[in-house]
C-alpha positions as CSV (number, residue, x, y, z in Angstrom):
1,X,164.6,120.6,54.0
2,X,168.5,120.4,53.9
3,X,169.0,119.4,50.2
4,X,166.7,122.8,48.7
5,X,167.8,125.0,51.7
6,X,165.2,125.3,53.5
7,X,165.9,125.1,56.9
8,X,164.6,127.5,59.5
9,X,166.8,129.5,61.6
10,X,166.8,127.7,65.3
11,X,165.2,131.4,67.0
12,X,162.6,131.2,64.0
13,X,162.1,127.8,65.3
14,X,162.0,128.4,68.5
15,X,159.5,131.8,68.1
16,X,157.2,129.8,66.0
17,X,154.3,129.3,67.3
18,X,152.0,126.7,65.8
19,X,148.6,127.0,65.3
20,X,145.3,125.7,62.9
21,X,146.3,128.9,60.2
22,X,149.6,126.9,60.4
23,X,150.5,125.3,56.7
24,X,150.8,121.2,57.2
25,X,154.2,122.3,55.3
26,X,155.8,124.5,57.8
27,X,154.5,122.4,60.7
28,X,156.2,119.2,59.7
29,X,159.0,120.8,59.5
30,X,158.9,123.2,63.0
31,X,158.5,119.3,63.9
32,X,160.4,117.6,62.4
33,X,163.7,119.9,62.7
34,X,163.0,120.1,66.8
35,X,163.2,116.2,66.9
36,X,166.6,116.3,64.8
37,X,167.7,119.0,66.6
38,X,167.4,117.7,69.8
39,X,168.5,113.7,68.7
40,X,171.5,116.0,67.7
41,X,171.0,117.3,71.6
42,X,171.2,112.8,73.3
43,X,173.9,112.6,70.6
44,X,176.5,115.3,71.0
45,X,176.2,115.4,75.1
46,X,174.1,112.8,76.2
47,X,170.4,112.4,77.4
48,X,171.2,113.7,81.3
49,X,172.3,116.9,80.2
50,X,169.4,117.0,78.1
51,X,166.7,116.6,81.5
52,X,168.8,118.5,82.5
53,X,168.6,121.1,80.5
54,X,164.5,120.6,80.6
55,X,164.9,120.8,84.5
56,X,166.7,123.9,84.1
57,X,164.6,125.4,82.2
58,X,161.8,125.5,85.2
59,X,164.0,127.7,86.4
60,X,165.3,130.2,84.0
61,X,162.7,132.6,82.3
62,X,164.7,133.2,79.2
63,X,165.2,129.6,77.3
64,X,169.8,130.6,75.9
65,X,170.5,130.9,79.9
66,X,169.5,127.6,80.9
67,X,170.6,126.1,77.9
68,X,174.8,127.9,78.3
69,X,174.4,127.0,82.2
70,X,173.9,123.6,81.5
71,X,176.1,122.9,78.0
72,X,178.7,125.6,78.9
73,X,177.9,127.1,75.2
74,X,175.8,129.9,73.4
75,X,173.0,128.4,72.0
76,X,173.7,130.3,69.0
77,X,177.3,128.4,68.9
78,X,174.7,124.6,69.0
79,X,172.9,125.1,66.9
80,X,174.8,126.1,63.8
81,X,177.0,122.7,65.0
82,X,173.4,120.9,64.6
83,X,173.1,123.1,61.3
84,X,176.7,122.2,59.4
85,X,175.7,118.8,60.5
86,X,172.7,118.3,58.5
87,X,174.2,118.8,55.7
88,X,177.4,117.3,56.2
89,X,175.1,114.2,56.5
90,X,172.2,114.8,54.2
91,X,173.6,117.9,51.0
92,X,175.1,115.0,48.8
């Protein structure tokens, strides 16, 4: 997906609802990108911060607010850094 420039935008990724009608390729991309973003968060911030995020999500109604409370940065900023990291590692 990186090499063919088919990465989903993080907001698209978060709003996608997987159903039985979801094409298999799109569902696979959804899971792989979700894993990649979670791995990036752990790599850059440590598992404890991600654990804090999960606890905060339980308290907040809006994911982006919970994210900013834990990481001190906007979700879009971190998502852009993740995307740049993916492109740097996989586009060769």
